[in-house]
C-alpha positions as CSV (number, residue, x, y, z in Angstrom):
1,T,29.7,22.9,-47.2
2,Y,32.4,20.3,-47.6
3,K,34.8,22.8,-49.0
4,Q,34.1,25.2,-46.1
5,Q,34.8,22.6,-43.5
6,K,38.0,21.5,-45.4
7,A,39.1,25.1,-45.4
8,T,38.7,25.3,-41.7
9,L,40.8,22.1,-41.2
10,E,43.7,23.5,-43.5
11,K,43.7,26.8,-41.5
12,L,44.0,24.9,-38.3
13,K,46.8,22.7,-39.7
14,G,48.5,25.9,-40.8
15,F,48.2,27.4,-37.3
16,K,49.5,24.2,-35.5
17,K,50.1,20.8,-37.0
18,T,48.8,19.0,-33.9
19,I,46.1,20.4,-31.4
20,Y,45.2,18.4,-28.4
21,F,42.0,18.8,-26.5
22,Y,43.8,19.7,-23.4
23,Q,45.4,22.6,-25.2
24,I,42.0,24.2,-26.1
25,T,42.2,27.4,-24.0
26,E,41.1,31.0,-24.4
27,T,44.6,32.0,-25.2
28,L,44.8,29.2,-28.0
29,I,41.5,30.5,-29.5
30,E,42.8,34.3,-29.4
31,D,46.3,33.1,-31.1
32,F,44.1,31.2,-33.8
33,K,42.1,34.4,-34.4
34,V,45.4,36.4,-34.8
35,H,46.7,33.9,-37.1
36,L,43.5,34.1,-39.3
37,R,43.6,37.9,-39.4
38,K,47.2,38.7,-39.6
39,K,48.9,35.9,-41.3
40,L,45.9,34.8,-43.6
41,G,44.5,38.2,-44.1
42,N,41.0,36.9,-43.2
43,G,38.1,39.3,-42.7
44,E,35.8,39.2,-39.6
45,N,33.1,36.9,-41.3
46,T,35.8,34.4,-42.5
47,V,37.2,34.4,-38.9
48,F,33.5,33.9,-37.6
49,T,33.2,30.9,-40.1
50,A,36.4,29.3,-39.0
51,L,35.5,29.7,-35.2
52,K,31.9,28.5,-35.7
53,N,33.1,25.3,-37.5
54,L,35.8,24.7,-34.7
55,K,33.0,24.9,-32.2
56,K,30.9,22.6,-34.2
57,Y,33.7,19.8,-33.7
58,L,34.5,20.6,-30.1
59,H,30.7,20.2,-29.3
60,L,30.7,16.8,-31.0
61,A,33.6,15.9,-28.8
62,F,31.9,17.1,-25.8
63,D,28.9,14.9,-26.6
64,D,31.5,12.0,-26.7
65,G,32.7,12.8,-23.3
66,I,35.7,14.8,-24.1
67,N,36.3,17.8,-22.0
68,T,38.4,20.9,-22.8
69,P,39.8,23.6,-20.5
70,L,37.7,26.1,-22.5
71,P,34.4,24.6,-23.1
72,Y,33.0,25.0,-26.7
73,N,30.0,26.9,-25.6
74,K,32.3,29.5,-24.0
75,I,33.9,30.3,-27.4
76,K,32.3,33.5,-28.5
77,V,32.1,34.3,-32.1
78,K,30.1,37.1,-33.8
79,R,29.3,37.6,-37.4
80,I,29.6,41.1,-38.9
81,K,26.4,42.3,-40.7
82,G,27.8,43.2,-44.2
83,N,26.5,45.3,-46.9
84,R,23.7,43.7,-49.1
85,D,25.0,44.2,-52.6
86,F,22.6,44.6,-55.4
87,L,23.1,45.3,-59.1
88,E,21.9,48.4,-60.6
89,D,20.1,48.6,-63.9
90,F,23.1,49.1,-66.0
91,E,24.8,46.3,-64.6
92,V,21.9,44.0,-65.2
93,S,21.9,45.2,-68.6
94,N,25.7,44.4,-69.0
95,L,25.0,40.8,-67.7
96,Y,22.1,40.6,-70.3
97,K,24.1,41.7,-73.1
98,F,26.9,39.1,-72.2
99,Y,24.1,36.3,-71.9
100,N,23.3,37.1,-75.6
101,E,26.6,37.1,-77.0
102,S,27.5,34.4,-79.6
103,Y,30.9,33.5,-78.1
104,I,29.5,33.1,-74.3
105,N,30.7,30.0,-72.7
106,P,27.6,27.4,-72.4
107,T,28.2,27.0,-68.6
108,Y,28.1,30.9,-68.2
109,K,25.0,31.1,-70.2
110,K,23.1,28.4,-68.1
111,V,24.3,29.9,-64.8
112,L,23.0,33.5,-66.1
113,K,19.7,32.1,-67.2
114,K,18.8,31.2,-63.6
115,F,20.4,34.4,-62.3
116,L,18.7,36.9,-64.6
117,F,15.4,35.0,-64.0
118,S,15.9,35.6,-60.2
119,C,16.7,39.3,-60.9
120,F,13.1,39.5,-62.4
121,T,11.2,37.5,-60.0
122,G,13.3,37.6,-56.7
123,L,13.2,33.9,-56.2
124,R,15.8,32.2,-53.9
125,I,18.1,29.7,-55.6
126,S,16.4,26.8,-53.8
127,D,13.0,27.7,-55.4
128,V,14.6,28.3,-58.7
129,T,15.9,24.9,-58.8
130,S,12.8,23.3,-57.6
131,I,9.9,24.7,-59.7
132,T,8.7,22.9,-62.7
133,Q,6.2,23.6,-65.6
134,N,3.5,22.7,-63.3
135,N,4.2,25.9,-61.2
136,I,3.4,28.1,-64.2
137,V,-0.2,29.1,-64.2
138,G,-0.9,31.6,-67.0
139,D,1.2,34.6,-66.4
140,Y,1.9,33.6,-62.6
141,L,4.3,31.5,-61.0
142,V,2.8,29.6,-58.1
143,F,4.8,27.6,-55.7
144,N,5.4,26.6,-52.1
145,A,8.8,28.2,-51.0
146,Q,11.6,25.7,-49.9
147,K,12.1,28.1,-46.9
148,G,9.2,28.3,-44.7
149,N,6.9,26.1,-47.1
150,K,4.9,29.6,-47.7
151,F,2.6,29.6,-50.6
152,N,3.9,32.2,-53.2
153,K,2.0,33.5,-56.3
154,I,4.0,36.1,-58.4
155,P,3.6,37.5,-61.8
156,L,6.0,36.4,-64.5
157,I,6.8,39.5,-66.5
158,A,8.1,39.0,-70.1
159,A,11.6,39.8,-68.9
160,A,11.4,36.8,-66.8
161,K,9.7,34.5,-69.2
162,E,12.7,34.9,-71.6
163,F,15.0,32.8,-69.4
164,I,12.6,29.9,-69.0
165,N,11.9,26.7,-71.1
166,T,8.4,26.4,-72.3
167,E,8.5,22.7,-72.3
168,G,10.4,20.0,-70.3
169,P,12.6,21.1,-67.5
170,I,12.6,24.9,-66.9
171,F,16.3,25.2,-66.8
172,D,19.0,23.2,-68.6
173,D,21.2,22.2,-65.7
174,D,21.7,20.7,-62.4
175,F,24.5,23.0,-61.1
176,T,25.0,23.1,-57.2
177,E,24.9,26.6,-55.5
178,Q,28.6,26.5,-55.0
179,C,29.3,25.9,-58.8
180,I,26.9,28.7,-59.7
181,N,28.4,31.1,-57.3
182,E,32.1,30.3,-58.6
183,N,31.0,31.0,-62.1
184,L,29.1,34.2,-61.1
185,K,32.2,35.5,-59.8
186,E,34.1,34.8,-63.1
187,I,31.1,36.4,-65.2
188,A,31.1,39.5,-62.8
189,K,35.1,40.1,-63.6
190,L,34.4,39.5,-67.5
191,C,31.5,42.1,-67.3
192,S,33.5,44.6,-65.2
193,I,31.3,44.4,-62.1
194,K,33.3,45.0,-59.2
195,K,30.8,43.8,-56.5
196,R,30.8,40.5,-54.8
197,V,28.1,38.6,-56.9
198,T,26.4,35.4,-55.6
199,F,23.1,34.1,-56.5
200,H,21.4,35.8,-53.5
201,V,22.4,39.3,-55.2
202,A,19.8,38.5,-57.8
203,R,17.1,38.4,-54.9
204,H,18.4,41.8,-53.5
205,T,18.6,43.4,-57.0
206,F,14.9,42.4,-57.5
207,A,13.9,43.8,-54.1
208,T,16.0,47.1,-54.3
209,N,14.8,47.9,-57.9
210,Y,11.3,47.2,-57.1
211,L,11.4,49.8,-54.4
212,V,13.5,52.3,-56.4
213,K,10.9,52.1,-59.3
214,G,8.3,53.2,-56.9
215,G,6.8,49.6,-55.4
216,K,5.5,49.4,-52.2
217,V,7.0,47.7,-49.4
218,E,3.9,45.7,-48.5
219,E,3.6,44.3,-52.0
220,L,7.3,43.4,-52.1
221,K,6.9,41.4,-48.8
222,E,4.3,39.4,-50.4
223,L,6.4,38.8,-53.7
224,L,9.4,37.9,-51.6
225,G,7.4,35.5,-49.4
226,H,8.4,37.1,-46.1
227,S,6.2,37.0,-43.2
């Protein structure tokens, strides 16, 4: 995202105001990693993102005929596989109670409509934002997934139907994923949820609770649209 690219640029400027291409060596990259970890307190995946972005622009420079002592393809970066957070029943219940409070911020309510809908359907945010009334056939939601273009047919249980409009656009907003995730972090704090909540956590919540309650992996695979 633009925000992510800009963050990397600011970190580079904080590390060194000016960096010439002839200075791109293995030592400089290692010093930059130390700066990210020690001075900025960045975790390994944040370091990964910064280096990935740096490599991207060094690759563009290489394509324009600019060589560096350390070629872009020699910069090794590795993402650390993190824990897949999900919400337990009581945490989903807390969000639902907050959703129904009379004092809730209208933006929070719109964000939670999509998030809680995904908790009961397992849809990715790209699919949640693209479905229309035409995708609702009886008690089923039928659609081609944005990722992989695979046809999906999933049951719409009563808990999921509660969050969608029966006429017109299914949801009342056009928030970006970045905006939704920023609001989810604020909502999680207000509901005393200490996990890192992003929209994708709703998909993990659906999958985990489906298995915990006795669902079969084979069935879950189909519901999630996995190959």
